[in-house]
C-alpha positions as CSV (number, residue, x, y, z in Angstrom):
1,P,97.5,91.3,57.2
2,T,97.6,93.0,60.8
3,D,98.4,90.0,62.7
4,Q,101.7,89.6,60.8
5,P,105.0,91.2,62.3
6,T,106.0,94.0,60.7
7,N,109.8,95.4,60.5
8,R,109.6,98.8,62.5
9,P,112.2,100.5,60.9
10,L,112.2,99.0,57.6
11,T,108.7,100.6,56.9
12,T,109.9,104.0,58.8
13,A,112.7,103.9,56.1
14,M,110.5,103.3,53.1
15,H,108.0,106.4,54.3
16,D,110.7,108.3,54.9
17,L,112.0,108.0,51.4
18,R,108.5,107.8,50.0
19,C,108.2,111.8,51.2
20,A,111.7,112.6,50.1
21,A,110.9,111.6,46.4
22,L,107.4,113.4,46.5
23,L,109.6,116.6,47.4
24,A,112.0,116.1,45.1
25,F,110.0,115.6,42.5
26,G,108.3,118.8,43.0
27,A,111.9,120.8,44.4
28,G,114.2,119.0,42.5
29,V,117.2,116.9,44.3
30,S,119.0,118.7,46.1
31,A,115.6,120.0,48.2
32,G,115.0,116.0,48.5
33,V,118.4,115.2,50.1
34,L,117.9,118.4,52.4
35,A,114.1,117.5,53.1
36,L,115.5,113.9,54.3
37,L,118.2,114.8,56.5
38,C,115.3,117.3,58.2
39,I,113.2,114.2,58.6
40,Q,116.3,112.5,60.3
41,A,117.1,115.0,62.5
42,M,113.4,115.7,63.6
43,R,113.1,112.3,64.4
44,S,116.7,111.3,66.1
45,K,115.4,114.2,68.4
46,A,112.2,112.7,69.1
47,A,113.7,109.6,70.2
48,S,116.3,111.7,72.3
49,S,113.8,113.1,73.9
50,C,111.7,110.1,74.5
51,R,114.7,108.1,75.9
52,C,115.4,111.1,78.5
53,A,111.6,110.9,79.4
54,R,111.7,107.1,79.8
55,G,115.3,107.7,81.4
56,E,113.6,110.0,84.3
57,E,110.9,107.6,84.9
58,E,112.9,104.8,85.5
59,D,115.3,106.8,87.5
60,N,111.8,107.9,89.6
61,E,110.7,104.0,89.7
62,N,113.8,102.6,91.0
63,S,114.0,105.6,94.0
64,N,110.5,104.7,94.6
65,S,111.4,101.0,94.9
66,R,114.5,102.0,97.4
67,A,112.5,103.4,99.7
68,E,109.7,100.8,99.6
69,K,112.5,98.3,100.6
70,K,113.9,100.5,103.1
71,I,110.5,100.7,104.8
72,R,109.5,97.3,104.6
73,K,113.1,96.1,106.0
74,L,112.5,98.9,109.1
75,Q,109.0,97.5,109.2
76,K,110.4,93.8,109.6
77,S,112.4,95.1,112.3
78,V,109.6,96.5,114.1
79,Q,107.3,94.3,113.4
80,E,106.3,91.6,115.9
81,R,106.1,88.2,114.4
82,V,105.7,85.2,116.3
83,K,107.0,81.7,114.8
84,W,104.2,78.9,115.1
85,G,106.8,75.7,115.1
86,S,103.9,73.3,114.8
87,A,102.7,75.1,111.7
88,G,105.3,76.2,110.2
89,V,104.5,79.7,110.0
90,E,105.0,83.0,111.0
91,M,102.2,85.3,112.7
92,L,102.4,89.0,113.1
93,G,101.9,90.1,116.3
94,L,100.4,93.7,117.7
95,L,102.9,96.2,117.5
96,P,105.5,96.6,120.7
97,R,103.9,100.0,121.6
98,L,100.8,98.7,121.5
99,W,101.8,95.2,124.1
100,I,100.4,97.6,126.5
101,E,96.7,97.4,125.0
102,V,96.9,93.8,125.6
103,L,98.3,94.0,129.0
104,D,95.9,96.9,130.7
105,P,92.9,94.7,132.5
106,Q,90.5,97.4,131.2
107,H,92.1,96.9,127.6
108,R,92.5,101.1,127.5
109,Y,93.2,101.9,123.5
110,G,97.0,101.4,123.5
111,A,97.6,104.9,121.4
112,L,96.5,106.8,124.5
113,L,97.8,104.6,126.8
114,Y,101.1,105.0,125.1
115,G,101.6,108.7,126.3
116,Y,101.2,107.7,130.6
117,F,103.4,105.2,130.1
118,S,105.9,107.4,128.5
119,R,105.2,110.1,131.3
120,W,105.4,107.2,133.9
121,E,108.9,106.0,132.1
122,L,110.3,109.9,132.9
123,S,109.2,108.9,136.5
124,N,111.4,108.0,139.4
125,T,108.6,106.1,140.9
126,E,108.7,102.1,142.2
127,E,105.3,101.3,141.7
128,A,104.3,99.4,138.3
129,F,102.8,101.3,135.6
130,F,99.0,100.3,135.9
131,D,99.2,101.0,140.0
132,W,100.9,104.3,139.5
133,L,98.6,105.2,136.0
134,D,95.6,104.1,138.3
135,T,96.0,105.1,142.2
136,G,99.3,106.6,142.3
137,P,100.6,109.7,141.3
138,G,100.0,108.9,137.6
139,S,96.3,109.2,138.7
140,K,96.7,113.0,138.7
141,I,97.9,113.4,135.8
142,D,96.1,114.5,132.6
143,L,98.0,115.1,129.5
144,P,96.8,117.6,126.7
145,K,98.0,115.3,124.0
146,Y,96.1,111.9,125.8
147,P,93.2,113.1,128.0
148,R,92.4,111.2,130.7
149,R,88.8,111.7,129.8
150,L,89.1,109.9,126.5
151,L,91.5,107.4,128.2
152,Q,88.6,107.0,130.4
153,E,86.0,106.1,127.6
154,S,88.3,104.5,125.4
155,K,88.3,101.2,126.2
156,I,88.9,98.5,123.3
157,I,86.2,95.7,123.3
158,Y,87.7,92.1,122.9
159,L,85.9,89.6,121.7
160,T,84.8,86.5,123.7
161,R,84.9,83.3,121.3
162,A,80.9,83.0,121.7
163,Q,81.1,86.6,120.2
164,Q,83.6,86.1,117.4
165,V,80.8,84.5,115.6
166,L,79.2,87.9,115.0
167,F,82.2,88.8,112.9
168,Q,83.0,85.7,110.5
169,V,83.1,85.8,107.3
170,R,83.0,82.8,104.8
171,I,83.9,82.9,101.0
172,Q,81.4,81.0,98.2
173,A,82.6,79.3,95.2
174,D,81.4,82.9,93.2
175,G,83.5,84.8,95.2
176,R,80.6,86.3,97.4
177,F,80.8,87.3,100.9
178,V,78.4,86.2,103.4
179,W,78.2,86.3,107.2
180,D,79.1,82.6,108.5
181,L,76.6,83.0,111.2
182,D,73.4,84.0,108.7
183,G,74.4,83.6,105.4
184,E,73.4,87.4,104.6
185,P,75.9,88.7,101.9
186,V,78.4,91.2,103.3
187,S,78.0,94.9,103.1
188,L,80.7,97.1,104.6
189,P,80.1,100.2,104.9
190,P,76.5,98.8,105.5
191,I,73.2,100.0,103.4
192,E,71.7,102.7,104.4
193,G,67.9,102.3,105.4
194,A,68.6,98.2,104.6
195,P,66.6,96.3,107.8
196,E,68.6,95.4,110.6
197,T,69.2,91.5,111.0
198,E,69.2,90.1,114.4
199,R,73.4,89.5,114.2
200,E,73.7,93.3,113.7
201,K,71.4,93.5,116.8
202,E,73.5,91.7,118.7
203,I,76.7,93.7,117.3
204,A,74.9,97.1,118.0
205,A,73.9,96.1,121.7
206,L,77.5,95.1,122.1
207,V,79.1,98.7,120.7
208,A,76.2,100.8,122.1
209,P,77.1,100.6,126.1
210,C,80.8,101.4,125.4
211,L,79.9,105.1,123.6
212,E,77.5,105.7,125.9
213,L,79.4,107.5,128.4
214,G,81.1,109.6,125.5
215,R,77.9,110.9,124.2
216,R,76.3,112.1,127.3
217,R,80.2,113.8,128.3
218,D,80.0,115.3,124.8
219,E,76.2,116.8,125.5
220,L,77.6,118.4,128.6
221,L,80.8,119.7,127.0
222,A,78.9,121.3,124.1
223,E,76.3,122.7,126.4
224,A,79.1,124.2,129.2
225,R,80.9,125.8,125.6
226,C,77.7,127.5,124.6
227,M,76.7,129.4,127.9
228,V,80.5,130.2,128.3
229,M,80.6,131.9,125.2
230,A,77.3,133.6,125.5
231,A,77.9,134.9,128.5
232,K,81.5,136.2,127.6
233,E,79.6,138.0,124.3
234,R,77.1,139.5,126.3
235,G,80.3,140.9,128.6
236,E,79.0,138.9,131.7
237,K,81.4,139.6,135.2
238,V,82.8,136.4,135.5
239,T,82.3,135.3,139.1
240,N,83.1,132.2,141.0
241,A,79.7,131.5,141.5
242,R,78.6,131.6,137.8
243,L,81.4,129.5,136.9
244,E,80.4,126.8,139.4
245,Q,76.8,126.9,138.0
246,I,78.2,126.1,134.8
247,A,80.7,123.8,135.9
248,A,78.1,121.6,138.4
249,P,77.1,119.1,135.5
250,L,80.9,118.4,134.2
251,L,82.3,118.3,137.6
252,K,79.9,115.7,138.4
253,E,81.5,113.6,135.6
254,D,85.1,114.8,137.0
255,L,86.0,116.4,134.5
256,L,87.3,120.3,133.8
257,C,90.5,118.7,135.7
258,Q,92.9,121.6,134.5
259,L,90.2,124.5,136.7
260,R,90.6,122.2,140.1
261,D,94.1,120.9,140.5
262,P,96.1,123.8,141.7
263,W,99.7,121.6,140.2
264,F,98.4,120.4,136.6
265,S,100.8,121.5,134.8
266,Q,103.5,120.9,137.2
267,R,102.2,117.0,136.7
268,L,102.5,117.1,133.3
269,S,105.8,116.7,132.4
270,A,109.0,115.3,134.4
271,D,111.7,116.5,132.4
272,R,111.2,120.1,132.3
273,K,113.1,122.2,133.8
274,R,111.7,123.6,137.6
275,R,111.1,126.8,138.1
276,K,113.3,128.4,140.9
277,I,111.7,127.0,144.2
278,T,110.7,130.1,146.2
279,G,109.2,130.6,149.9
280,N,105.8,130.8,148.5
281,S,104.5,127.4,148.0
282,T,100.8,128.4,147.2
283,P,100.3,128.1,143.4
284,T,98.5,130.6,141.5
285,G,94.8,130.6,141.5
286,S,94.1,131.1,137.5
287,P,95.5,128.3,135.0
288,S,96.3,131.4,132.4
289,F,99.5,129.1,131.4
290,G,99.3,126.9,128.0
291,P,99.2,123.3,127.9
292,C,103.2,122.6,129.4
293,E,103.6,125.8,131.2
294,Y,104.1,126.0,134.8
295,P,102.6,128.9,137.1
296,S,104.8,131.3,138.3
297,P,104.6,131.8,142.3
298,T,105.6,135.2,143.6
299,R,109.7,135.8,143.0
300,A,111.5,135.9,145.9
301,A,115.4,135.1,146.8
302,S,116.5,131.9,145.0
303,P,118.5,129.6,147.2
304,P,121.8,129.2,146.0
305,P,122.9,127.0,142.9
306,R,123.9,123.4,144.9
307,E,120.6,124.0,147.2
308,S,118.1,125.2,143.4
309,A,119.8,121.6,142.2
310,I,118.7,119.7,145.3
311,V,115.5,120.8,145.6
312,K,114.7,120.3,142.2
313,R,115.8,116.5,142.2
314,H,113.7,116.5,145.2
315,L,110.6,117.6,143.8
316,L,111.4,115.8,140.8
317,R,110.9,112.6,143.2
318,K,108.1,113.9,144.7
319,L,105.7,114.3,141.5
320,T,106.1,110.9,139.9
321,S,106.8,108.8,142.9
322,P,104.6,107.9,145.9
323,V,107.4,106.3,147.9
324,S,109.8,109.7,147.7
325,W,107.1,111.6,149.0
326,S,108.0,111.0,152.6
327,V,109.6,114.6,154.9
328,P,113.2,114.8,153.5
329,T,116.2,112.9,155.1
330,K,118.2,113.9,157.6
331,D,121.0,113.4,154.9
332,T,119.0,116.7,152.6
333,E,116.5,118.0,155.1
334,D,119.6,121.1,156.4
335,S,120.3,121.9,152.8
336,L,116.6,122.0,151.3
337,P,114.2,125.3,151.8
338,D,111.4,124.6,154.3
339,C,108.6,124.8,151.2
340,V,109.7,121.3,149.8
341,A,108.1,119.5,152.7
342,E,104.8,121.9,152.3
343,R,104.7,121.2,148.4
344,G,104.9,117.7,149.2
345,R,102.2,117.0,151.3
346,A,100.4,119.4,148.9
347,L,100.6,117.2,145.9
348,R,99.8,114.2,148.1
349,E,96.3,116.2,148.3
350,P,93.7,114.9,146.2
351,I,92.8,117.2,143.4
352,P,89.7,119.6,144.7
353,K,85.8,119.0,143.4
354,R,85.4,122.7,143.0
355,L,86.6,125.3,141.0
356,K,90.3,127.2,141.8
357,P,89.8,130.9,142.7
358,G,90.1,133.7,139.8
359,L,89.7,132.0,137.0
360,T,87.9,133.9,133.7
361,W,86.3,132.5,130.8
362,D,88.9,131.8,128.7
363,D,90.4,130.1,131.5
364,F,87.2,127.5,131.2
365,L,87.4,127.3,127.1
366,R,90.6,126.0,127.2
367,A,89.2,123.1,129.8
368,I,86.8,122.1,127.5
369,D,89.1,122.4,124.5
370,H,91.5,120.0,126.8
371,D,88.5,117.4,127.5
372,E,87.2,117.7,124.0
373,G,90.8,116.5,123.0
374,K,91.6,119.6,120.8
375,M,95.1,119.8,121.9
376,M,95.6,115.9,120.1
377,D,97.8,115.7,117.4
378,K,95.1,113.8,116.0
379,P,91.5,114.6,117.7
380,F,89.1,112.1,118.7
381,P,86.1,112.2,116.4
382,G,82.6,112.8,119.0
383,A,81.2,109.8,120.4
384,S,78.1,109.8,118.0
385,D,81.1,110.3,115.1
386,R,83.5,107.6,116.1
387,V,82.1,104.7,113.8
388,S,84.6,105.0,110.7
389,D,83.0,105.1,107.2
390,D,85.8,102.3,106.5
391,G,85.6,98.4,107.2
392,I,88.1,96.4,108.7
393,F,89.2,93.1,108.6
394,V,91.6,90.5,110.2
395,V,92.4,87.0,109.0
396,D,93.4,84.9,111.7
397,K,95.8,82.6,113.2
398,F,94.0,80.1,111.6
399,G,92.7,81.6,108.7
400,V,89.0,82.8,109.5
401,L,88.2,85.7,107.7
402,H,86.8,88.6,109.9
403,C,85.3,92.0,109.0
404,A,83.5,94.8,111.0
405,M,83.0,98.8,110.9
406,K,86.1,100.3,112.5
407,I,85.4,102.4,115.9
408,R,88.0,104.6,116.8
409,G,89.0,103.5,120.4
410,I,86.2,101.0,120.8
411,F,86.5,98.4,118.2
412,Q,89.7,97.8,115.9
413,H,92.1,95.5,114.4
414,S,92.7,94.1,118.0
415,S,89.6,93.2,119.0
416,F,88.7,90.1,117.2
417,V,91.4,88.1,118.1
418,R,91.9,89.8,121.8
419,G,95.0,91.0,121.0
420,H,96.5,87.4,119.5
421,C,98.3,87.0,116.3
422,V,97.1,87.3,112.9
423,K,98.0,86.9,109.5
424,V,96.8,89.4,107.7
425,A,95.1,92.9,108.5
426,G,93.7,96.0,106.7
427,G,90.8,97.7,105.7
428,I,88.1,96.3,103.6
429,S,84.6,97.7,101.5
430,I,82.2,95.1,99.9
431,R,78.7,95.7,98.8
432,N,76.1,93.1,98.5
433,G,79.2,90.2,99.2
434,R,81.3,91.9,96.0
435,L,84.9,92.9,97.2
436,L,85.5,96.5,96.3
437,R,88.2,97.8,98.2
438,L,91.2,96.4,100.3
439,A,94.2,98.0,101.9
440,P,96.7,96.6,103.5
441,H,97.1,99.5,106.4
442,S,96.2,98.8,110.2
443,G,97.8,100.9,113.3
444,H,97.6,97.4,115.3
445,Y,99.5,95.1,112.8
446,Q,101.7,95.9,109.8
447,P,101.0,93.2,107.2
448,L,104.0,92.5,104.8
449,M,103.3,92.9,100.9
450,E,104.1,89.4,100.3
451,T,101.4,88.1,103.2
452,F,99.4,90.2,101.7
453,D,99.7,89.0,98.0
454,E,99.6,85.8,99.2
455,M,95.8,86.2,100.9
456,K,95.0,87.9,97.7
457,E,96.1,84.7,95.2
458,Q,94.3,82.4,97.8
459,W,90.9,84.4,97.4
460,A,91.5,84.7,93.8
461,S,91.4,81.0,93.5
462,R,88.2,81.1,95.4
463,G,86.2,82.8,92.8
464,V,87.3,86.9,93.9
465,D,87.1,88.6,91.2
466,F,89.7,91.4,91.9
467,S,89.7,93.3,88.2
468,S,87.5,95.8,89.7
469,V,88.9,95.8,93.0
470,L,90.8,99.0,94.0
471,V,93.7,97.4,96.0
472,E,95.4,100.3,97.5
473,P,99.2,100.5,97.7
474,F,101.6,99.4,100.5
475,L,102.6,102.8,101.0
476,K,100.4,104.8,102.1
477,T,100.0,108.5,99.9
């Protein structure tokens, strides 16, 4: 019977002997013995190969396991963990670098805001960060990898308690996910063509104003790009009047800072070496330099080495701190060139509303690329395309599940709980109330695998069937 245990070594040996006997009957005993030895040698070689293959697989598995343990250990060290004493549990706080998003009264997107915070850290200012960013010297800085235009538009929605109920989900006894407000089955992403519910209409009204500014600016930038490209292909001569005509709608939106600010490049970085200060204090008119270069003033006799170092330090303070934007003190004014005070006054001036002279079509296109975020490490999609194809979820500190579609720079994991602690956060896909995909990945919170597995066990005990659910690995591939 097939259900009875078998002795595999004995069975294999009997099979080999049977084969050898047949061979011996036809070709003699000696040939049969030789055949038996050949069969055993082949089996030994195959077994050795299998052991080597298994050994390589085990080595790979051990290597991956060690790497995963190291990553988990590192994650524990960087993840903010808040102990809730009365409940006897630990919660996940926001990643430390994203605290700044919560502290910002406007809740601007932390990934963009952090770029300006890093620039502020390099400065010599005595102002608090948000004062420096919004009204101080930082308000004139427009970083290529963190465009100020996107910083202005990307304000994370932090839900009020009344708005939270629009996103709360409960799991029924049969394991189906339904919206707690109206009892409708959850579908993330939403099913195309399905009638819009009152709950969905309220969410659309909440999100639409946050995307309106971005859509309008996207359209204006795209229209200006088409006009410039057409003029360039026609060989049209560049005139300041023509550039002003094309740029007029964008200037009303406070865009194209790169084409207006004579000191655009000097403001970008506080830690790069400055060019030697010369007697000419007027920057070049054309921003044909790259995003992190500096325009070259007319060369003149450079000051002595000691004097040059003092000038550089003084200019660094001028670029970063309004407190230091005063006329040089009596201790230094004798050793500083006259151009330092003049440059300091120029840097304090508001950014002009009109374009600089001497621009080219390529300069205009580079400025459009900057405002569209083309120089970012991970460029933003257009405002109309920022709604992701992925659903997101958090389980708050009280165990309530919240779900929604991710909108980059507008609605993210921190939106559900206003930046407060959560138990778990990640990605999710649901169709007609049935769970399809689950991922332990979040940019704002870093859930541990143990917590994630515990949540899965709780959901399984409430009827969720994981047999056909795609559970993504803890480590992104």
